[in-house]
C-alpha positions in Angstrom: -20.0 -30.8 -49.0 -17.0 -33.1 -48.6 -17.3 -36.0 -46.1 -14.4 -37.4 -44.2 -15.1 -40.8 -42.6 -12.7 -41.0 -39.6 -14.8 -43.5 -37.6 -12.7 -45.9 -35.7 -9.5 -43.9 -36.5 -7.1 -43.0 -33.6 -5.6 -39.6 -32.9 -4.2 -37.8 -34.8 -5.7 -39.3 -38.0 -9.1 -37.4 -37.8 -7.3 -34.1 -37.6 -4.8 -35.0 -40.3 -7.5 -36.2 -42.7 -9.6 -33.1 -42.1 -6.7 -30.9 -42.8 -6.0 -32.7 -46.1 -9.7 -32.4 -47.1 -9.7 -28.7 -46.3 -6.6 -28.2 -48.4 -8.5 -29.8 -51.4 -11.9 -28.0 -50.7 -12.9 -24.9 -52.5 -13.3 -21.7 -50.5 -16.7 -21.7 -48.8 -17.1 -25.5 -49.0 -18.0 -27.5 -45.9 -15.9 -30.5 -44.7 -18.1 -32.9 -42.8 -16.0 -35.1 -40.5 -17.5 -38.3 -38.9 -15.9 -39.5 -35.7 -16.8 -41.8 -32.9 -15.6 -40.0 -29.7 -15.8 -36.6 -28.1 -12.0 -36.2 -27.9 -11.8 -36.2 -31.7 -14.6 -33.6 -31.7 -12.6 -31.4 -29.4 -9.4 -31.8 -31.4 -11.1 -31.0 -34.7 -12.9 -28.0 -33.2 -9.6 -26.7 -31.8 -7.9 -27.1 -35.2 -10.7 -25.2 -37.0 -10.7 -22.4 -34.4 -7.0 -22.0 -34.8 -7.5 -21.4 -38.5 -10.6 -19.2 -37.7 -12.8 -21.5 -39.8 -16.5 -21.5 -38.9 -17.2 -24.8 -37.1 -20.1 -26.7 -35.6 -20.5 -30.2 -34.2 -23.2 -32.6 -33.1 -24.4 -36.2 -33.1 -25.7 -38.2 -36.0 -28.9 -40.2 -35.9 -27.0 -43.4 -35.0 -25.1 -41.8 -32.1 -21.9 -41.0 -33.8 -20.3 -37.5 -33.8 -19.8 -35.1 -36.6 -17.8 -31.8 -37.0 -18.6 -29.4 -39.9 -15.8 -27.1 -40.9 -16.3 -24.3 -43.5 -13.2 -23.4 -45.4 -12.6 -19.7 -45.3 -9.4 -18.7 -47.1 -9.5 -15.1 -45.9 -9.8 -16.2 -42.2 -7.0 -18.6 -42.7 -4.7 -15.9 -44.2 -5.5 -13.7 -41.3 -4.8 -16.4 -38.8 -1.5 -17.2 -40.5 -0.4 -13.6 -41.0 2.6 -12.9 -38.7 2.4 -9.8 -36.5 6.1 -9.2 -36.9 9.2 -10.9 -38.3 10.3 -13.6 -35.9 12.7 -16.5 -36.3 11.1 -19.8 -37.2 12.2 -21.2 -33.9 9.8 -19.8 -31.4 12.2 -19.8 -28.5 9.5 -21.2 -26.3 10.2 -23.6 -23.5 8.2 -26.9 -23.6 8.2 -29.4 -20.7 7.3 -33.0 -21.7 5.9 -35.3 -19.0 5.6 -38.8 -20.4 5.2 -40.7 -17.1 3.9 -40.2 -13.6 7.4 -41.1 -12.2 10.8 -39.5 -12.6 13.7 -41.7 -13.4 14.1 -45.5 -13.2 14.5 -47.7 -10.2 12.0 -47.4 -7.3 8.4 -46.2 -8.3 7.7 -44.8 -4.9 10.7 -42.6 -5.2 9.9 -41.9 -8.8 6.4 -40.6 -7.9 7.9 -38.3 -5.1 10.6 -37.0 -7.5 8.0 -36.2 -10.2 5.8 -34.3 -7.7 8.9 -32.4 -6.6 9.8 -31.6 -10.2 6.4 -30.2 -11.1 6.4 -28.1 -7.9 9.9 -26.9 -8.8 8.5 -25.6 -12.2 6.1 -23.3 -10.2 9.2 -21.8 -8.5 11.1 -20.8 -11.6 11.5 -17.2 -12.4 10.1 -17.9 -15.9 7.3 -20.4 -16.2 7.5 -22.7 -19.2 5.3 -21.8 -22.1 3.8 -25.3 -22.4 3.6 -28.5 -20.5 2.8 -31.6 -22.6 1.5 -34.7 -20.8 1.1 -38.0 -22.5 1.2 -41.8 -21.7 1.5 -42.1 -17.9 2.0 -38.4 -17.7 -1.7 -38.0 -18.3 -2.3 -39.2 -14.8 -0.5 -36.0 -13.4 -3.3 -33.7 -14.7 -6.2 -36.0 -13.8 -5.6 -38.0 -10.6 -2.6 -36.8 -8.6 -3.9 -33.9 -6.4 -0.4 -32.4 -5.7 0.6 -32.1 -9.3 -2.9 -31.0 -10.3 -2.6 -28.1 -7.9 0.9 -27.2 -9.2 -0.2 -27.4 -12.8 -3.0 -25.1 -12.0 -0.5 -22.6 -10.6 1.5 -22.8 -13.8 -1.7 -22.3 -15.8 -2.5 -19.2 -13.8 1.1 -18.0 -14.6 0.4 -18.3 -18.3 1.6 -21.9 -19.0 -0.4 -23.9 -21.5 -1.2 -27.3 -20.1 -2.0 -29.9 -22.8 -2.8 -33.6 -22.1 -3.0 -36.3 -24.8 -6.7 -37.3 -25.4 -5.8 -40.8 -26.6 -3.9 -41.3 -23.4 -6.7 -40.1 -21.2 -9.1 -42.5 -23.0 -6.6 -45.4 -22.6 -6.3 -44.9 -18.8 -10.1 -44.2 -18.4 -9.3 -40.6 -17.2 -11.2 -38.5 -19.9 -13.8 -37.3 -17.4 -11.2 -36.7 -14.7 -9.0 -34.2 -16.4 -8.7 -31.4 -13.8 -6.4 -28.8 -15.4 -5.6 -27.6 -18.9 -7.1 -29.0 -22.1 -7.1 -32.1 -24.3 -4.8 -32.2 -27.2 -3.7 -34.7 -30.0 -0.5 -36.1 -31.3 -0.4 -33.7 -34.2 -0.3 -30.7 -31.9 2.2 -32.4 -29.6 4.5 -32.9 -32.6 4.0 -29.3 -33.8 4.6 -27.9 -30.3 7.8 -29.9 -29.8 9.1 -29.2 -33.3 8.7 -25.4 -33.0 10.1 -25.2 -29.4 13.3 -23.4 -28.6 13.9 -25.7 -25.6 12.3 -29.1 -24.7 12.8 -30.3 -21.1 12.2 -34.0 -20.3 12.7 -35.0 -16.6 
């Protein structure tokens, strides 16, 4: 078993360090990752499931969290195997919401504009593939009823809604997330890097 001590480390370090450890581990080895918050547990579990690695999590005797990931080379190859030949660029449309206001000037107007923008997304002929929410944008998926309702409509239409876990923690909104799932900065970077189009209001 290989242990990764990620206690006290902010997103995306626990995921990055776990990926490095898995790269060094032999097939069948377990990587034991220690973290100190549930958001890190969710991010690590999601990463393991994406690679189809067996994973389990729990609490240590002193109240910290752990995630055990078993390296399975065959599962990883299957997960990475392309179904067909496609361009590196996914062609996907990603909308990035980094604030709960749109534009600069008057915040009251900015809030109204942002609500209108998110509603407008629900009216497009083709819904975006992913909506990323971070910094003040995390409030839109956790405490603004109008945008929560519209984000749920987008999710029902097939849009992936991802909110930064570090941002939810910072604003004290972790328990209030009302739509989509929690993500980390590594996934945010990957999603934006592979997008065909990135829209920032």
